[in-house]
Backbone atoms as SQL, in Angstrom:
CREATE TABLE atoms (id INTEGER PRIMARY KEY, chain TEXT, resi INTEGER, resn TEXT, atom TEXT, x REAL, y REAL, z REAL);
INSERT INTO atoms VALUES
  (1, 'A', 1, 'MET', 'N', 38.231, -0.647, 41.788),
  (2, 'A', 1, 'MET', 'CA', 37.189, -0.451, 41.726),
  (3, 'A', 1, 'MET', 'C', 36.262, -0.112, 42.536),
  (4, 'A', 2, 'LYS', 'N', 36.484, -0.447, 43.621),
  (5, 'A', 2, 'LYS', 'CA', 35.684, -0.230, 44.968),
  (6, 'A', 2, 'LYS', 'C', 35.742, 1.310, 45.175),
  (7, 'A', 3, 'ARG', 'N', 36.975, 1.887, 44.867),
  (8, 'A', 3, 'ARG', 'CA', 37.000, 3.296, 45.025),
  (9, 'A', 3, 'ARG', 'C', 36.008, 3.991, 44.329),
  (10, 'A', 4, 'VAL', 'N', 36.075, 3.725, 43.239),
  (11, 'A', 4, 'VAL', 'CA', 35.102, 4.455, 42.236),
  (12, 'A', 4, 'VAL', 'C', 33.478, 4.205, 42.435),
  (13, 'A', 5, 'GLN', 'N', 33.234, 2.986, 42.855),
  (14, 'A', 5, 'GLN', 'CA', 32.038, 2.701, 43.379),
  (15, 'A', 5, 'GLN', 'C', 31.639, 3.655, 44.585),
  (16, 'A', 6, 'ARG', 'N', 32.705, 3.589, 45.823),
  (17, 'A', 6, 'ARG', 'CA', 32.360, 4.261, 46.882),
  (18, 'A', 6, 'ARG', 'C', 31.865, 5.791, 46.672),
  (19, 'A', 7, 'ILE', 'N', 33.013, 6.385, 45.784),
  (20, 'A', 7, 'ILE', 'CA', 33.222, 7.964, 45.443),
  (21, 'A', 7, 'ILE', 'C', 31.700, 8.298, 44.669),
  (22, 'A', 8, 'MET', 'N', 31.437, 7.080, 43.987),
  (23, 'A', 8, 'MET', 'CA', 30.064, 7.563, 43.187),
  (24, 'A', 8, 'MET', 'C', 28.715, 7.500, 44.024),
  (25, 'A', 9, 'LYS', 'N', 28.762, 6.447, 45.004),
  (26, 'A', 9, 'LYS', 'CA', 27.869, 6.576, 45.845),
  (27, 'A', 9, 'LYS', 'C', 27.579, 7.531, 46.711),
  (28, 'A', 10, 'GLU', 'N', 28.889, 8.405, 47.125),
  (29, 'A', 10, 'GLU', 'CA', 29.046, 9.324, 48.059),
  (30, 'A', 10, 'GLU', 'C', 28.443, 10.639, 47.279),
  (31, 'A', 11, 'ALA', 'N', 28.872, 10.619, 45.969),
  (32, 'A', 11, 'ALA', 'CA', 28.331, 11.801, 45.116),
  (33, 'A', 11, 'ALA', 'C', 26.751, 11.524, 44.504),
  (34, 'A', 12, 'ASP', 'N', 26.485, 10.551, 44.842),
  (35, 'A', 12, 'ASP', 'CA', 24.903, 10.209, 44.588),
  (36, 'A', 12, 'ASP', 'C', 24.868, 10.432, 42.768),
  (37, 'A', 13, 'ILE', 'N', 25.744, 9.437, 42.087),
  (38, 'A', 13, 'ILE', 'CA', 26.028, 9.508, 40.776),
  (39, 'A', 13, 'ILE', 'C', 25.757, 8.184, 40.389),
  (40, 'A', 14, 'ARG', 'N', 24.970, 7.780, 39.488),
  (41, 'A', 14, 'ARG', 'CA', 24.896, 6.583, 39.021),
  (42, 'A', 14, 'ARG', 'C', 25.221, 6.441, 37.434),
  (43, 'A', 15, 'SER', 'N', 25.705, 5.527, 36.893),
  (44, 'A', 15, 'SER', 'CA', 25.878, 4.971, 35.369),
  (45, 'A', 15, 'SER', 'C', 24.768, 4.915, 34.621),
  (46, 'A', 16, 'ILE', 'N', 24.764, 5.271, 33.592),
  (47, 'A', 16, 'ILE', 'CA', 23.490, 4.827, 32.372),
  (48, 'A', 16, 'ILE', 'C', 23.760, 3.588, 31.844),
  (49, 'A', 17, 'ILE', 'N', 22.956, 2.744, 32.139),
  (50, 'A', 17, 'ILE', 'CA', 22.622, 1.157, 31.940),
  (51, 'A', 17, 'ILE', 'C', 22.150, 1.064, 30.695),
  (52, 'A', 18, 'THR', 'N', 22.408, 0.595, 29.431),
  (53, 'A', 18, 'THR', 'CA', 21.254, 0.475, 28.513),
  (54, 'A', 18, 'THR', 'C', 21.325, -1.130, 28.340),
  (55, 'A', 19, 'LYS', 'N', 20.147, -1.804, 28.167),
  (56, 'A', 19, 'LYS', 'CA', 19.885, -2.995, 28.186),
  (57, 'A', 19, 'LYS', 'C', 20.241, -3.703, 26.673),
  (58, 'A', 20, 'LYS', 'N', 20.514, -4.763, 26.700),
  (59, 'A', 20, 'LYS', 'CA', 20.893, -5.444, 25.336),
  (60, 'A', 20, 'LYS', 'C', 19.528, -5.881, 24.651),
  (61, 'A', 21, 'TYR', 'N', 19.664, -5.872, 23.465),
  (62, 'A', 21, 'TYR', 'CA', 18.831, -6.422, 22.561),
  (63, 'A', 21, 'TYR', 'C', 18.668, -7.992, 22.596),
  (64, 'A', 22, 'ARG', 'N', 17.481, -8.507, 22.954),
  (65, 'A', 22, 'ARG', 'CA', 17.345, -9.806, 23.279),
  (66, 'A', 22, 'ARG', 'C', 16.121, -10.396, 22.278),
  (67, 'A', 23, 'PRO', 'N', 15.961, -10.530, 21.315),
  (68, 'A', 23, 'PRO', 'CA', 14.873, -11.370, 20.439),
  (69, 'A', 23, 'PRO', 'C', 13.780, -12.306, 21.307),
  (70, 'A', 24, 'THR', 'N', 12.649, -12.242, 21.052),
  (71, 'A', 24, 'THR', 'CA', 12.082, -13.200, 22.027),
  (72, 'A', 24, 'THR', 'C', 11.852, -14.368, 21.181),
  (73, 'A', 25, 'GLN', 'N', 11.497, -15.247, 21.436),
  (74, 'A', 25, 'GLN', 'CA', 11.142, -16.534, 20.952),
  (75, 'A', 25, 'GLN', 'C', 9.598, -16.406, 20.477),
  (76, 'A', 26, 'THR', 'N', 9.510, -17.124, 19.222),
  (77, 'A', 26, 'THR', 'CA', 8.431, -17.239, 18.340),
  (78, 'A', 26, 'THR', 'C', 7.537, -18.234, 19.263),
  (79, 'A', 27, 'VAL', 'N', 6.339, -17.799, 19.509),
  (80, 'A', 27, 'VAL', 'CA', 5.304, -18.311, 20.036),
  (81, 'A', 27, 'VAL', 'C', 4.389, -19.640, 19.241),
  (82, 'A', 28, 'GLY', 'N', 4.172, -19.084, 18.165),
  (83, 'A', 28, 'GLY', 'CA', 3.487, -20.008, 16.999),
  (84, 'A', 28, 'GLY', 'C', 4.346, -20.699, 16.086),
  (85, 'A', 29, 'HIS', 'N', 3.942, -21.690, 15.482),
  (86, 'A', 29, 'HIS', 'CA', 4.487, -22.220, 14.327),
  (87, 'A', 29, 'HIS', 'C', 4.940, -21.363, 13.271),
  (88, 'A', 30, 'VAL', 'N', 6.108, -21.319, 12.680),
  (89, 'A', 30, 'VAL', 'CA', 6.631, -20.575, 11.749),
  (90, 'A', 30, 'VAL', 'C', 5.659, -20.996, 10.406),
  (91, 'A', 31, 'LYS', 'N', 5.360, -20.450, 9.294),
  (92, 'A', 31, 'LYS', 'CA', 4.958, -21.029, 8.105),
  (93, 'A', 31, 'LYS', 'C', 6.016, -21.040, 7.249),
  (94, 'A', 32, 'ASP', 'N', 6.208, -22.091, 6.470),
  (95, 'A', 32, 'ASP', 'CA', 6.986, -22.302, 5.634),
  (96, 'A', 32, 'ASP', 'C', 6.232, -21.547, 4.166),
  (97, 'A', 33, 'ARG', 'N', 7.266, -20.629, 3.377),
  (98, 'A', 33, 'ARG', 'CA', 6.755, -19.755, 2.346),
  (99, 'A', 33, 'ARG', 'C', 7.286, -20.598, 1.048),
  (100, 'A', 34, 'GLU', 'N', 6.826, -20.297, -0.001),
  (101, 'A', 34, 'GLU', 'CA', 7.168, -20.682, -1.152),
  (102, 'A', 34, 'GLU', 'C', 8.222, -20.173, -1.850),
  (103, 'A', 35, 'ASN', 'N', 9.495, -20.830, -2.452),
  (104, 'A', 35, 'ASN', 'CA', 10.274, -20.176, -3.170),
  (105, 'A', 35, 'ASN', 'C', 9.519, -19.592, -4.485),
  (106, 'A', 36, 'LEU', 'N', 9.348, -18.383, -4.705),
  (107, 'A', 36, 'LEU', 'CA', 8.629, -17.946, -5.884),
  (108, 'A', 36, 'LEU', 'C', 10.032, -17.913, -7.051),
  (109, 'A', 37, 'LEU', 'N', 10.925, -17.381, -6.674),
  (110, 'A', 37, 'LEU', 'CA', 12.116, -17.254, -7.354),
  (111, 'A', 37, 'LEU', 'C', 13.089, -18.451, -7.918),
  (112, 'A', 38, 'GLU', 'N', 13.111, -19.237, -7.153),
  (113, 'A', 38, 'GLU', 'CA', 14.283, -20.585, -6.979),
  (114, 'A', 38, 'GLU', 'C', 15.379, -20.001, -7.646),
  (115, 'A', 39, 'GLN', 'N', 15.932, -18.919, -7.106),
  (116, 'A', 39, 'GLN', 'CA', 17.439, -18.665, -7.077),
  (117, 'A', 39, 'GLN', 'C', 17.658, -17.773, -8.509),
  (118, 'A', 40, 'ASP', 'N', 16.564, -17.733, -9.218),
  (119, 'A', 40, 'ASP', 'CA', 16.660, -17.014, -10.484),
  (120, 'A', 40, 'ASP', 'C', 16.496, -15.438, -10.479),
  (121, 'A', 41, 'PHE', 'N', 17.582, -14.501, -10.359),
  (122, 'A', 41, 'PHE', 'CA', 17.622, -13.469, -10.159),
  (123, 'A', 41, 'PHE', 'C', 17.630, -12.551, -11.633),
  (124, 'A', 42, 'GLU', 'N', 17.986, -13.175, -12.332),
  (125, 'A', 42, 'GLU', 'CA', 17.999, -12.248, -13.840),
  (126, 'A', 42, 'GLU', 'C', 16.475, -11.808, -14.129),
  (127, 'A', 43, 'THR', 'N', 16.542, -10.441, -14.746),
  (128, 'A', 43, 'THR', 'CA', 15.455, -9.682, -14.915),
  (129, 'A', 43, 'THR', 'C', 15.594, -9.371, -16.556),
  (130, 'A', 44, 'THR', 'N', 14.240, -9.010, -17.115),
  (131, 'A', 44, 'THR', 'CA', 14.401, -8.418, -18.504),
  (132, 'A', 44, 'THR', 'C', 13.950, -6.652, -18.408),
  (133, 'A', 45, 'THR', 'N', 13.392, -6.530, -16.991),
  (134, 'A', 45, 'THR', 'CA', 13.208, -4.978, -17.149),
  (135, 'A', 45, 'THR', 'C', 13.299, -4.267, -15.610),
  (136, 'A', 46, 'ILE', 'N', 13.418, -3.196, -15.522),
  (137, 'A', 46, 'ILE', 'CA', 13.501, -2.779, -14.169),
  (138, 'A', 46, 'ILE', 'C', 12.763, -2.809, -13.529),
  (139, 'A', 47, 'ASN', 'N', 12.519, -3.119, -12.020),
  (140, 'A', 47, 'ASN', 'CA', 11.359, -3.198, -10.845),
  (141, 'A', 47, 'ASN', 'C', 10.933, -4.504, -11.545),
  (142, 'A', 48, 'GLU', 'N', 11.419, -5.885, -11.810),
  (143, 'A', 48, 'GLU', 'CA', 10.439, -6.789, -12.101),
  (144, 'A', 48, 'GLU', 'C', 10.642, -7.850, -11.065),
  (145, 'A', 49, 'LYS', 'N', 11.752, -7.924, -10.404),
  (146, 'A', 49, 'LYS', 'CA', 11.990, -8.706, -9.056),
  (147, 'A', 49, 'LYS', 'C', 12.620, -8.202, -8.073),
  (148, 'A', 50, 'TRP', 'N', 12.141, -7.799, -6.665),
  (149, 'A', 50, 'TRP', 'CA', 12.584, -7.326, -5.789),
  (150, 'A', 50, 'TRP', 'C', 12.947, -8.484, -4.743),
  (151, 'A', 51, 'VAL', 'N', 14.014, -8.124, -4.068),
  (152, 'A', 51, 'VAL', 'CA', 14.605, -9.363, -2.772),
  (153, 'A', 51, 'VAL', 'C', 15.012, -8.552, -1.759),
  (154, 'A', 52, 'ALA', 'N', 14.977, -9.286, -0.533),
  (155, 'A', 52, 'ALA', 'CA', 15.274, -8.616, 0.705),
  (156, 'A', 52, 'ALA', 'C', 15.702, -9.767, 1.679),
  (157, 'A', 53, 'ASP', 'N', 16.735, -9.622, 2.603),
  (158, 'A', 53, 'ASP', 'CA', 17.263, -10.578, 3.516),
  (159, 'A', 53, 'ASP', 'C', 16.784, -9.979, 4.974),
  (160, 'A', 54, 'ILE', 'N', 16.277, -10.704, 5.947),
  (161, 'A', 54, 'ILE', 'CA', 15.685, -10.477, 7.022),
  (162, 'A', 54, 'ILE', 'C', 16.481, -11.480, 8.036),
  (163, 'A', 55, 'THR', 'N', 17.769, -11.562, 8.122),
  (164, 'A', 55, 'THR', 'CA', 18.467, -12.436, 9.043),
  (165, 'A', 55, 'THR', 'C', 18.801, -11.676, 10.319);
C-alpha cells in the first residue's frame, strides 16, 4: 500500500473522494399527521387515493 501512495505522490496524482450521504438531524419537533386512509386502500374510481412512502 505504501508503494502505491509513494508513486502517486511522486506523480502528483490524487484519488477522487466522494462524501457519504449523512442525513442531518431534525432541528424542530416533528408534527404527527392524521391517518386519513386508516389502511383502507380500496377505491371505486381511478385516481381516488394516492399513497407514497418516504422512508
